[in-house]
C-alpha positions as CSV (number, residue, x, y, z in Angstrom):
1,X,97.8,98.0,115.2
2,X,100.3,99.8,117.4
3,X,102.1,101.3,114.4
4,X,98.8,102.5,113.0
5,X,98.0,104.2,116.2
6,X,101.4,105.9,116.3
7,X,101.1,107.0,112.7
8,X,97.7,108.5,113.4
9,X,99.1,110.4,116.4
10,X,102.0,111.7,114.3
11,X,99.6,112.8,111.6
12,X,97.5,114.6,114.1
13,X,100.5,116.4,115.5
14,X,101.6,117.5,112.0
15,X,98.1,118.8,111.3
16,X,98.1,120.8,114.6
17,X,101.5,122.2,113.8
18,X,100.4,123.3,110.3
19,X,97.3,124.9,111.7
20,X,99.5,126.7,114.3
21,X,101.9,128.0,111.7
22,X,98.9,129.1,109.5
23,X,97.6,131.1,112.5
24,X,101.0,132.7,113.1
25,X,101.4,133.7,109.4
26,X,97.8,135.1,109.3
27,X,98.5,137.3,112.4
28,X,101.9,138.4,111.1
29,X,100.6,139.4,107.7
30,X,97.7,141.3,109.3
31,X,100.1,143.2,111.5
32,X,102.4,144.0,108.6
33,X,99.4,145.1,106.5
34,X,98.0,147.4,109.1
35,X,101.3,148.5,110.6
């Protein structure tokens, strides 16, 4: 049960990190395109 909870927390952290990187890439590409 404890391991499951930890795995879920790690999974959530990975998802948030991926979303963060996706946002950074979107902004960077937009700046490059319009810059």
